[in-house]
C-alpha positions as CSV (number, residue, x, y, z in Angstrom):
1,X,96.8,-62.9,-23.1
2,X,93.3,-63.6,-21.9
3,X,94.1,-62.2,-18.5
4,X,95.3,-58.9,-20.1
5,X,92.0,-58.5,-22.0
6,X,89.9,-59.0,-18.9
7,X,91.9,-56.4,-17.0
8,X,91.5,-53.9,-19.8
9,X,87.7,-54.5,-19.9
10,X,87.5,-53.9,-16.1
11,X,89.5,-50.7,-16.3
12,X,87.3,-49.3,-19.1
13,X,84.1,-50.2,-17.3
14,X,85.3,-48.5,-14.1
15,X,86.2,-45.4,-16.1
16,X,82.8,-45.4,-17.9
17,X,80.9,-45.6,-14.6
18,X,83.0,-42.7,-13.1
19,X,82.3,-40.5,-16.1
20,X,78.6,-41.2,-15.9
21,X,78.3,-40.2,-12.2
22,X,80.1,-36.9,-12.8
23,X,77.8,-36.1,-15.7
24,X,74.8,-36.5,-13.5
25,X,76.1,-34.2,-10.8
26,X,77.0,-31.3,-13.2
27,X,73.9,-29.1,-14.2
28,X,73.3,-28.9,-17.8
29,X,73.8,-25.6,-19.6
30,X,71.6,-24.0,-22.2
31,X,72.5,-21.4,-24.6
32,X,71.3,-17.8,-23.9
33,X,70.5,-15.1,-26.3
34,X,74.0,-13.6,-25.9
35,X,75.7,-16.8,-26.6
36,X,76.5,-17.6,-23.0
37,X,75.4,-20.5,-21.0
38,X,72.5,-20.4,-18.6
39,X,72.3,-23.1,-15.9
40,X,69.1,-25.1,-15.7
41,X,67.3,-25.5,-12.4
42,X,68.0,-28.7,-10.4
43,X,66.0,-31.8,-11.3
44,X,62.6,-32.0,-9.4
45,X,62.3,-28.2,-8.8
46,X,59.6,-26.3,-10.7
47,X,60.7,-23.3,-12.7
48,X,57.8,-21.1,-11.5
49,X,56.6,-22.4,-8.1
50,X,53.2,-20.9,-7.0
51,X,52.9,-20.2,-3.3
52,X,49.9,-21.8,-1.6
53,X,46.8,-19.5,-1.2
54,X,46.2,-18.5,2.4
55,X,42.8,-19.2,3.9
56,X,40.4,-16.2,3.9
57,X,38.9,-15.3,7.3
58,X,35.0,-15.3,7.3
59,X,32.7,-13.1,9.3
60,X,31.5,-16.0,11.6
61,X,35.1,-16.7,12.8
62,X,35.8,-19.5,10.3
63,X,37.9,-19.5,7.2
64,X,37.2,-20.0,3.6
65,X,39.4,-21.3,0.9
66,X,39.8,-19.4,-2.4
67,X,37.3,-21.7,-4.2
68,X,34.7,-21.4,-1.3
69,X,35.1,-17.7,-1.3
70,X,34.3,-17.5,-5.0
71,X,31.2,-19.7,-4.6
72,X,30.0,-17.5,-1.7
73,X,30.6,-14.4,-3.8
74,X,28.6,-15.7,-6.7
75,X,25.8,-16.7,-4.4
76,X,25.7,-13.2,-2.9
77,X,25.6,-11.7,-6.4
78,X,22.7,-13.9,-7.4
79,X,20.7,-12.8,-4.3
80,X,21.4,-9.2,-5.0
81,X,20.0,-9.6,-8.5
82,X,16.9,-11.3,-7.2
83,X,16.4,-8.4,-4.7
84,X,16.7,-5.9,-7.5
85,X,14.1,-7.7,-9.5
86,X,11.7,-7.8,-6.5
87,X,12.2,-4.1,-5.9
88,X,11.5,-3.3,-9.5
89,X,8.2,-5.3,-9.4
90,X,7.2,-3.7,-6.1
91,X,7.9,-0.3,-7.6
92,X,5.7,-1.1,-10.6
93,X,2.9,-2.2,-8.4
94,X,3.1,1.0,-6.3
95,X,3.1,3.1,-9.4
96,X,-0.1,1.4,-10.6
97,X,-1.7,1.8,-7.1
98,X,-0.8,5.5,-6.9
99,X,-2.2,6.0,-10.4
100,X,-5.5,4.4,-9.4
101,X,-5.8,6.4,-6.2
102,X,-4.9,9.7,-7.8
103,X,-7.3,9.0,-10.6
104,X,-10.2,8.1,-8.5
105,X,-9.8,10.5,-5.5
106,X,-7.3,13.3,-5.8
107,X,-8.1,14.2,-9.3
108,X,-11.6,12.9,-9.2
109,X,-14.8,14.3,-7.6
110,X,-16.1,15.8,-4.3
111,X,-19.3,15.4,-2.3
112,X,-21.0,17.5,0.3
113,X,-23.9,16.2,2.5
114,X,-25.9,18.5,4.7
115,X,-28.7,17.4,7.1
116,X,-31.8,19.7,7.4
117,X,-34.3,19.3,10.2
118,X,-37.9,20.4,9.4
119,X,-39.6,18.4,12.0
120,X,-42.0,20.1,14.4
121,X,-41.4,20.2,18.2
122,X,-43.5,17.0,18.5
123,X,-40.5,15.0,17.2
124,X,-37.1,15.7,18.9
125,X,-34.1,14.4,17.0
126,X,-31.9,12.4,19.3
127,X,-29.9,10.0,17.1
128,X,-28.3,10.3,13.7
129,X,-26.2,7.8,11.7
130,X,-25.0,8.5,8.1
131,X,-23.0,6.0,5.9
132,X,-21.4,6.4,2.5
133,X,-21.1,3.1,0.5
134,X,-21.6,1.2,3.7
135,X,-18.9,3.0,5.7
136,X,-20.1,5.2,8.6
137,X,-19.3,8.9,8.1
138,X,-21.3,10.4,11.0
139,X,-22.8,9.3,14.2
140,X,-24.4,11.6,16.7
141,X,-26.4,11.0,19.9
142,X,-28.1,13.8,22.0
143,X,-31.0,13.2,24.3
144,X,-30.7,16.7,25.8
145,X,-32.3,18.4,22.8
146,X,-29.2,20.2,21.4
147,X,-29.2,18.1,18.3
148,X,-32.9,18.9,17.6
149,X,-32.3,22.6,18.1
150,X,-30.0,22.7,15.1
151,X,-31.9,23.5,11.9
152,X,-29.1,22.1,9.8
153,X,-25.6,20.7,10.1
154,X,-22.9,19.4,7.8
155,X,-22.6,15.7,7.6
156,X,-19.7,15.2,5.1
157,X,-17.6,17.3,2.8
158,X,-14.7,15.6,1.0
159,X,-13.3,13.7,-1.9
160,X,-15.1,10.7,-3.5
161,X,-14.4,8.6,-6.5
162,X,-16.2,9.4,-9.7
163,X,-19.2,7.1,-10.4
164,X,-22.1,5.7,-8.5
165,X,-22.5,5.8,-4.7
166,X,-25.1,5.1,-2.0
167,X,-25.9,7.3,1.0
168,X,-27.5,5.7,4.0
169,X,-29.5,7.6,6.6
170,X,-30.8,6.4,10.0
171,X,-32.7,8.9,12.1
172,X,-34.4,8.5,15.5
173,X,-36.8,10.9,17.1
174,X,-38.2,11.1,20.6
175,X,-41.8,12.0,21.1
176,X,-42.3,15.4,22.9
177,X,-44.9,18.1,23.4
178,X,-48.2,16.2,23.3
179,X,-48.9,13.9,26.2
180,X,-49.6,10.9,24.1
181,X,-46.3,11.3,22.2
182,X,-44.0,11.5,25.2
183,X,-41.7,8.5,25.8
184,X,-42.2,7.1,22.3
185,X,-39.3,6.7,19.9
186,X,-39.8,6.9,16.1
187,X,-37.2,5.6,13.7
188,X,-36.8,6.2,10.0
189,X,-34.3,4.6,7.7
190,X,-33.6,5.5,4.1
191,X,-31.0,5.0,1.3
192,X,-30.3,7.2,-1.7
193,X,-28.2,6.5,-4.8
194,X,-26.3,9.2,-6.6
195,X,-23.7,9.5,-9.2
196,X,-20.8,12.0,-9.4
197,X,-19.2,12.9,-12.8
198,X,-15.5,12.9,-13.2
199,X,-14.0,16.3,-12.1
200,X,-17.4,17.5,-10.7
201,X,-18.9,17.9,-7.2
202,X,-22.3,17.0,-5.8
203,X,-24.3,18.7,-3.1
204,X,-26.8,16.5,-1.2
205,X,-29.3,18.0,1.2
206,X,-31.1,15.4,3.4
207,X,-34.3,16.8,4.8
208,X,-36.2,15.3,7.7
209,X,-39.8,16.4,7.5
210,X,-43.3,15.4,8.5
211,X,-45.5,14.0,5.8
212,X,-49.3,13.8,5.7
213,X,-51.7,15.9,7.7
214,X,-53.2,15.8,11.2
215,X,-55.0,12.6,10.4
216,X,-51.7,10.8,9.5
217,X,-50.7,8.3,12.3
218,X,-47.8,9.6,14.3
219,X,-45.6,6.7,13.4
220,X,-45.9,7.4,9.7
221,X,-45.2,11.1,9.7
222,X,-41.4,11.1,10.0
223,X,-39.9,11.0,6.5
224,X,-36.8,11.9,4.5
225,X,-36.4,13.6,1.1
226,X,-33.2,14.4,-0.8
227,X,-32.2,17.4,-2.8
228,X,-29.2,17.0,-5.1
229,X,-27.3,19.3,-7.3
230,X,-24.2,18.7,-9.4
231,X,-21.8,21.7,-9.5
232,X,-18.2,22.4,-10.3
233,X,-15.5,21.8,-7.6
234,X,-14.8,25.5,-7.5
235,X,-18.4,26.4,-6.9
236,X,-18.6,23.9,-4.1
237,X,-15.5,25.3,-2.4
238,X,-17.0,28.8,-2.8
239,X,-20.3,27.6,-1.3
240,X,-18.5,26.0,1.7
241,X,-17.0,29.4,2.5
242,X,-20.4,31.2,2.4
243,X,-23.0,31.4,5.2
244,X,-25.8,28.9,5.5
245,X,-28.4,31.4,4.5
246,X,-26.6,32.1,1.2
247,X,-26.3,28.4,0.6
248,X,-30.0,28.0,1.1
249,X,-30.8,30.7,-1.4
250,X,-29.1,28.8,-4.2
251,X,-31.5,27.1,-6.7
252,X,-31.7,23.3,-6.2
253,X,-33.3,20.6,-8.2
254,X,-35.2,18.2,-5.9
255,X,-34.6,14.5,-6.4
256,X,-37.6,12.1,-6.1
257,X,-38.7,11.8,-2.6
258,X,-37.7,8.8,-0.6
259,X,-39.6,8.6,2.7
260,X,-37.9,5.4,3.9
261,X,-39.6,3.0,6.2
262,X,-40.4,4.5,9.6
263,X,-40.9,2.4,12.6
264,X,-41.9,3.1,16.2
265,X,-40.5,1.9,19.4
266,X,-42.2,2.6,22.7
267,X,-40.7,3.1,26.1
268,X,-42.5,3.5,29.4
269,X,-43.9,7.0,29.5
């Protein structure tokens, strides 16, 4: 009796083990919408497997992964934004600079400077230097006498900023004619301040002349005076197109005389 029960238990255990193995090998079924059965994927396999991302080639020959490419792209975008901001700031600075230049020069004022020589033949002009606000605008040297033969010549004609300016004049004469004058050089330096209104023009005539009489020492005779006149820009342009004689006939208001500080320099006669 006991032997029969043991045999029965062994048979049931073997049948149970066989049924369990078959159940593991058969895929489970799920119900579909139409009532049918849809087999499930095998165990250990993902339902939606994502293929690996291929490396992206880079311009230097290397490769970048997807994450590295995104980082590089964001860095490039940030640099582009910084460049845009810098361009915007530079454009604003250029606009301010253009406004300042246009306001002070193009749409501002003009000046005309003319040199007039009224010295006698005893003093021959050989060297001329003019400066405007410290910057040279004319330098001429002529020992042959051609410069002294010119009764007048134009020094400057152009645009200037509205406001106050300073004109500097440096003249050098060579003694001629009288025996005791030959070989000596006489220098006179002078500065003159002037102001140009906005939208106007100024005419400045620099006159080199001899002051005093025959009893005046030769070294003190060379002097400079200034004649200034404020006109409209149109009048100045019209005057520039006229002859010198017509320009001399225009009425002028003389500024206070500035004789400068003459000095003498001797050379071997």
